N, C-alpha and C positions, 0 to 999 in steps of 0.2 A: 214833814219837811226834811229836805235833803241837807246833810251836813256839808258845809262849804269847805271844810278842811280836806285837802287832798293827801292821799297816801302814796308815797313814792319810794321805789327801790333805786338806789344809785350805786353802781359798781365803781370802785376807785382803787388805785394803787398808792394813794396818799400824796399825789402830786398837787401842786398849788391850784391848778385850774379846776380839777374835780372838787377839791375842798371848797373853793370859792363858789362853785355852782351849788354845792350842798348848803353853804352858808346863806346864799341868796334864797334857796327854796325854804329854809327855816325861817328867814325873815318874812317871807310871804305867808307863813302860817301852815306850811306842809308838815305832815308827819313823815319822818324819813328813816329808812333803814340803809345804812352804809354796808356794802358787801366788799370784802377784800382782805388784805393783810390786817388781822386783828391787832397786832402790836403797833401798827402805825395809825390805824383809824380810831381806836378807842381814845387815845389822848387828844386827837383832833376833835372828836365828838364832844369830849368834856370841855375842851377849849371853846368850841362853838356855843355850847349851852351857857358857859360862864360869860361869854361876851354878850349874850342876849339878855343878861341880867336876870336869869332864872325866869324869864317870861314863859318859857315852855320847857318841857322835858319830852321833846318829840323826836329825839334821835336815838337810834339803837344801832348796834354793830353786830353783824353776823360774819364770822370768820370764813374766808374762802381762799383756797390755794389754787389759783388758775394754772399754775405751772404743772399740776398733775395731768392736765389735758384729758380729763375724764368727764363725760357729760353727767354721770350720776352724781358727782360731787357738786356740780353746779345746780342740778335739779333739787338736791337736798337743801342747799343754801337758799334757793328761791322759795321752797316750801316752808322753811323756817321763817323767812321774812314775811311771807303771806300769813303765817300763823300769828306773828307779832302784830301785823297791820290789820288783819281781818279782810279787808278788801284792798284791791290794788288799782290805782288810777293811772300810774305812769311808771315806766322803767327807763332809767337813764344809764347808758353804758359809757363810762369814762375810763374804763380800765384799758391801759395801753400795752398789753402783753401781746407780742407778735409770734410767740412760739419759740421753738428751739432755733438757735442761730445756725445757719448752714454756711459752711465755708465754700466759696465758689470753687467750681470744678476747674482746677488749674493743670489738668493733664495736657501735655503737649501732644498734639495730634501727629500720628506717624506720617512720614512723607510717603506719598503715593508715587511709585515710579512712573515716569512718563514714557509712553511707547510711541514711537514715530510710525 
């Protein structure tokens, strides 16, 4: 018989929207691994478990620094999450990092002389 509990990886930078998605998944009985800033996600995970009246201990946190912009860091974090969960049913990306900020190119274009 198949286990109805789903295993989910959720990336988050600790914003309210992603944490409420995580809370909703926990309330529905999912096992959850939060990936992102460990310092922000661990207290949020403890708060979620406490608010569910200890009905489950189904949330874990895997630290991930997306600002490094290296695929190897992300692959290692996903491998750690898969080791915790065993199997993976869903991956939810709520991390809203857009990369390094680029200042618009504000160079004045040189005037081209007009020839008649």
